[in-house]
Every structure is written in structure tokens, then in C-alpha cells.
N, CA, C and O atoms as a GROMACS GRO file, in nm:
protein
  232
    1MET      N    1   0.624   0.171   1.092
    1MET     CA    2   0.518   0.259   1.049
    1MET      C    3   0.411   0.185   0.970
    1MET      O    4   0.292   0.214   0.982
    2ASN      N    5   0.453   0.090   0.888
    2ASN     CA    6   0.359   0.009   0.809
    2ASN      C    7   0.348  -0.132   0.865
    2ASN      O    8   0.303  -0.223   0.795
    3ASP      N    9   0.389  -0.150   0.990
    3ASP     CA   10   0.395  -0.283   1.050
    3ASP      C   11   0.260  -0.353   1.059
    3ASP      O   12   0.254  -0.476   1.068
    4PHE      N   13   0.153  -0.278   1.056
    4PHE     CA   14   0.018  -0.335   1.070
    4PHE      C   15  -0.036  -0.392   0.940
    4PHE      O   16  -0.137  -0.463   0.941
    5LEU      N   17   0.029  -0.362   0.828
    5LEU     CA   18  -0.024  -0.404   0.698
    5LEU      C   19  -0.013  -0.555   0.677
    5LEU      O   20   0.088  -0.617   0.711
    6GLU      N   21  -0.119  -0.611   0.620
    6GLU     CA   22  -0.126  -0.753   0.590
    6GLU      C   23  -0.181  -0.770   0.449
    6GLU      O   24  -0.251  -0.682   0.399
    7PRO      N   25  -0.150  -0.882   0.384
    7PRO     CA   26  -0.205  -0.907   0.251
    7PRO      C   27  -0.357  -0.895   0.250
    7PRO      O   28  -0.426  -0.943   0.341
    8GLY      N   29  -0.408  -0.831   0.145
    8GLY     CA   30  -0.552  -0.812   0.130
    8GLY      C   31  -0.600  -0.675   0.172
    8GLY      O   32  -0.707  -0.632   0.128
    9MET      N   33  -0.524  -0.605   0.255
    9MET     CA   34  -0.565  -0.472   0.300
    9MET      C   35  -0.560  -0.373   0.184
    9MET      O   36  -0.476  -0.384   0.094
   10LEU      N   37  -0.651  -0.276   0.188
   10LEU     CA   38  -0.655  -0.172   0.085
   10LEU      C   39  -0.584  -0.048   0.135
   10LEU      O   40  -0.603  -0.006   0.250
   11VAL      N   41  -0.501   0.011   0.048
   11VAL     CA   42  -0.420   0.125   0.087
   11VAL      C   43  -0.414   0.228  -0.026
   11VAL      O   44  -0.453   0.202  -0.140
   12ARG      N   45  -0.365   0.346   0.010
   12ARG     CA   46  -0.331   0.450  -0.087
   12ARG      C   47  -0.190   0.499  -0.054
   12ARG      O   48  -0.147   0.495   0.061
   13ASN      N   49  -0.120   0.544  -0.156
   13ASN     CA   50   0.011   0.605  -0.136
   13ASN      C   51  -0.010   0.756  -0.138
   13ASN      O   52  -0.037   0.812  -0.245
   14PRO      N   53   0.003   0.823  -0.024
   14PRO     CA   54  -0.022   0.968  -0.022
   14PRO      C   55   0.078   1.047  -0.108
   14PRO      O   56   0.048   1.160  -0.148
   15ALA      N   57   0.193   0.989  -0.136
   15ALA     CA   58   0.292   1.056  -0.220
   15ALA      C   59   0.258   1.040  -0.369
   15ALA      O   60   0.316   1.110  -0.453
   16ALA      N   61   0.167   0.949  -0.402
   16ALA     CA   62   0.129   0.925  -0.542
   16ALA      C   63  -0.020   0.895  -0.551
   16ALA      O   64  -0.059   0.783  -0.582
   17PRO      N   65  -0.104   0.993  -0.523
   17PRO     CA   66  -0.250   0.968  -0.524
   17PRO      C   67  -0.303   0.923  -0.661
   17PRO      O   68  -0.408   0.860  -0.669
   18GLU      N   69  -0.231   0.956  -0.767
   18GLU     CA   70  -0.274   0.916  -0.901
   18GLU      C   71  -0.267   0.766  -0.922
   18GLU      O   72  -0.323   0.715  -1.020
   19TRP      N   73  -0.198   0.692  -0.834
   19TRP     CA   74  -0.191   0.547  -0.843
   19TRP      C   75  -0.323   0.483  -0.806
   19TRP      O   76  -0.347   0.367  -0.841
   20GLY      N   77  -0.409   0.556  -0.736
   20GLY     CA   78  -0.539   0.504  -0.697
   20GLY      C   79  -0.530   0.406  -0.581
   20GLY      O   80  -0.431   0.400  -0.508
   21LEU      N   81  -0.635   0.330  -0.567
   21LEU     CA   82  -0.647   0.233  -0.459
   21LEU      C   83  -0.556   0.114  -0.487
   21LEU      O   84  -0.540   0.071  -0.601
   22GLY      N   85  -0.494   0.062  -0.380
   22GLY     CA   86  -0.405  -0.052  -0.395
   22GLY      C   87  -0.437  -0.161  -0.294
   22GLY      O   88  -0.488  -0.133  -0.186
   23GLN      N   89  -0.407  -0.284  -0.331
   23GLN     CA   90  -0.425  -0.397  -0.240
   23GLN      C   91  -0.288  -0.455  -0.206
   23GLN      O   92  -0.209  -0.488  -0.295
   24VAL      N   93  -0.261  -0.467  -0.076
   24VAL     CA   94  -0.134  -0.522  -0.030
   24VAL      C   95  -0.127  -0.669  -0.073
   24VAL      O   96  -0.218  -0.747  -0.047
   25GLN      N   97  -0.016  -0.705  -0.139
   25GLN     CA   98   0.007  -0.843  -0.181
   25GLN      C   99   0.095  -0.916  -0.080
   25GLN      O  100   0.073  -1.033  -0.049
   26SER      N  101   0.196  -0.843  -0.028
   26SER     CA  102   0.286  -0.903   0.071
   26SER      C  103   0.361  -0.791   0.145
   26SER      O  104   0.373  -0.679   0.096
   27ARG      N  105   0.410  -0.826   0.263
   27ARG     CA  106   0.498  -0.736   0.339
   27ARG      C  107   0.606  -0.822   0.402
   27ARG      O  108   0.578  -0.907   0.486
   28ILE      N  109   0.728  -0.797   0.361
   28ILE     CA  110   0.843  -0.867   0.417
   28ILE      C  111   0.936  -0.760   0.471
   28ILE      O  112   1.004  -0.691   0.395
   29GLY      N  113   0.937  -0.746   0.601
   29GLY     CA  114   1.014  -0.638   0.662
   29GLY      C  115   0.960  -0.504   0.616
   29GLY      O  116   0.842  -0.475   0.633
   30ASP      N  117   1.047  -0.422   0.557
   30ASP     CA  118   1.006  -0.290   0.509
   30ASP      C  119   0.966  -0.290   0.362
   30ASP      O  120   0.931  -0.185   0.307
   31ARG      N  121   0.972  -0.406   0.297
   31ARG     CA  122   0.934  -0.416   0.155
   31ARG      C  123   0.787  -0.458   0.145
   31ARG      O  124   0.748  -0.567   0.188
   32ILE      N  125   0.707  -0.369   0.088
   32ILE     CA  126   0.563  -0.393   0.076
   32ILE      C  127   0.528  -0.396  -0.072
   32ILE      O  128   0.551  -0.299  -0.144
   33THR      N  129   0.472  -0.507  -0.116
   33THR     CA  130   0.427  -0.518  -0.255
   33THR      C  131   0.278  -0.489  -0.259
   33THR      O  132   0.198  -0.550  -0.189
   34VAL      N  133   0.244  -0.392  -0.344
   34VAL     CA  134   0.105  -0.346  -0.355
   34VAL      C  135   0.066  -0.346  -0.501
   34VAL      O  136   0.143  -0.303  -0.587
   35ASN      N  137  -0.054  -0.394  -0.530
   35ASN     CA  138  -0.108  -0.388  -0.666
   35ASN      C  139  -0.205  -0.270  -0.672
   35ASN      O  140  -0.316  -0.277  -0.619
   36PHE      N  141  -0.162  -0.160  -0.737
   36PHE     CA  142  -0.243  -0.039  -0.747
   36PHE      C  143  -0.329  -0.043  -0.873
   36PHE      O  144  -0.286  -0.092  -0.977
   37HIS      N  145  -0.451   0.010  -0.862
   37HIS     CA  146  -0.547   0.009  -0.972
   37HIS      C  147  -0.492   0.080  -1.095
   37HIS      O  148  -0.508   0.030  -1.207
   38GLU      N  149  -0.428   0.195  -1.077
   38GLU     CA  150  -0.382   0.276  -1.190
   38GLU      C  151  -0.233   0.262  -1.220
   38GLU      O  152  -0.186   0.313  -1.322
   39ALA      N  153  -0.156   0.194  -1.134
   39ALA     CA  154  -0.011   0.189  -1.153
   39ALA      C  155   0.044   0.047  -1.154
   39ALA      O  156   0.164   0.028  -1.174
   40GLY      N  157  -0.041  -0.052  -1.134
   40GLY     CA  158   0.006  -0.190  -1.134
   40GLY      C  159   0.082  -0.226  -1.007
   40GLY      O  160   0.069  -0.160  -0.904
   41LYS      N  161   0.161  -0.332  -1.016
   41LYS     CA  162   0.233  -0.382  -0.899
   41LYS      C  163   0.354  -0.294  -0.871
   41LYS      O  164   0.435  -0.268  -0.960
   42ARG      N  165   0.366  -0.250  -0.747
   42ARG     CA  166   0.477  -0.166  -0.703
   42ARG      C  167   0.533  -0.222  -0.573
   42ARG      O  168   0.458  -0.268  -0.487
   43VAL      N  169   0.664  -0.216  -0.559
   43VAL     CA  170   0.729  -0.253  -0.433
   43VAL      C  171   0.764  -0.123  -0.362
   43VAL      O  172   0.839  -0.041  -0.414
   44ILE      N  173   0.708  -0.107  -0.243
   44ILE     CA  174   0.723   0.016  -0.166
   44ILE      C  175   0.826  -0.006  -0.055
   44ILE      O  176   0.825  -0.109   0.012
   45ASP      N  177   0.913   0.092  -0.036
   45ASP     CA  178   1.006   0.092   0.076
   45ASP      C  179   0.934   0.155   0.194
   45ASP      O  180   0.917   0.277   0.198
   46GLY      N  181   0.893   0.074   0.289
   46GLY     CA  182   0.817   0.121   0.404
   46GLY      C  183   0.893   0.214   0.495
   46GLY      O  184   0.833   0.277   0.582
   47ARG      N  185   1.025   0.225   0.477
   47ARG     CA  186   1.103   0.321   0.556
   47ARG      C  187   1.089   0.461   0.500
   47ARG      O  188   1.115   0.559   0.570
   48ARG      N  189   1.046   0.471   0.374
   48ARG     CA  190   1.035   0.602   0.308
   48ARG      C  191   0.892   0.648   0.287
   48ARG      O  192   0.865   0.768   0.283
   49VAL      N  193   0.800   0.553   0.275
   49VAL     CA  194   0.660   0.586   0.246
   49VAL      C  195   0.571   0.521   0.350
   49VAL      O  196   0.581   0.401   0.377
   50VAL      N  197   0.482   0.602   0.407
   50VAL     CA  198   0.381   0.548   0.499
   50VAL      C  199   0.250   0.540   0.420
   50VAL      O  200   0.194   0.642   0.381
   51LEU      N  201   0.205   0.419   0.397
   51LEU     CA  202   0.081   0.398   0.322
   51LEU      C  203  -0.039   0.426   0.412
   51LEU      O  204  -0.035   0.402   0.532
   52GLU      N  205  -0.145   0.478   0.351
   52GLU     CA  206  -0.269   0.507   0.424
   52GLU      C  207  -0.364   0.390   0.408
   52GLU      O  208  -0.393   0.348   0.296
   53LEU      N  209  -0.413   0.339   0.519
   53LEU     CA  210  -0.512   0.232   0.517
   53LEU      C  211  -0.645   0.290   0.472
   53LEU      O  212  -0.685   0.397   0.519
   54VAL      N  213  -0.714   0.220   0.382
   54VAL     CA  214  -0.844   0.264   0.331
   54VAL      C  215  -0.951   0.180   0.398
   54VAL      O  216  -0.948   0.057   0.390
   55ASP      N  217  -1.045   0.245   0.463
   55ASP     CA  218  -1.157   0.177   0.528
   55ASP      C  219  -1.276   0.183   0.435
   55ASP      O  220  -1.336   0.290   0.419
   56ILE      N  221  -1.312   0.072   0.374
   56ILE     CA  222  -1.421   0.072   0.276
   56ILE      C  223  -1.560   0.074   0.341
   56ILE      O  224  -1.661   0.087   0.272
   57ASP      N  225  -1.564   0.062   0.474
   57ASP     CA  226  -1.692   0.063   0.544
   57ASP      C  227  -1.746   0.203   0.569
   57ASP      O  228  -1.860   0.219   0.612
   58THR      N  229  -1.662   0.306   0.543
   58THR     CA  230  -1.708   0.444   0.570
   58THR      C  231  -1.736   0.517   0.443
   58THR      O  232  -1.775   0.634   0.447
   0.00000   0.00000   0.00000
């Protein structure tokens, strides 16, 4: 589900919108490390949470 994510991509966690915008730091299998503006560095279990890609061009 999150297989397309690569370091540098901007994402949001729909289950925690208060975390704000996040930048993917790494993805190893289903473990995704994201640095969120309001919540700091979080390790996400990609089997449980589908992150939303943020398109800054729109």
C-alpha cells in the first residue's frame, strides 16, 4: 500500500492529521520513518496505516 514511498516525499497520516505535513526519511519493508512537522520523527507500520502523498504543485 505504501510501496511507492521514497525518501524525500511529502505525506500526511490520515489517522493523525494533527501531526501535519511529514517528509519520508526511509522505507524498509513496511517500516516507514517520517519526520512530521508537529510530531517529530515517527516510525509508521505500513501494514496498519496508509499514508497520503501530498502534491505540493496543486
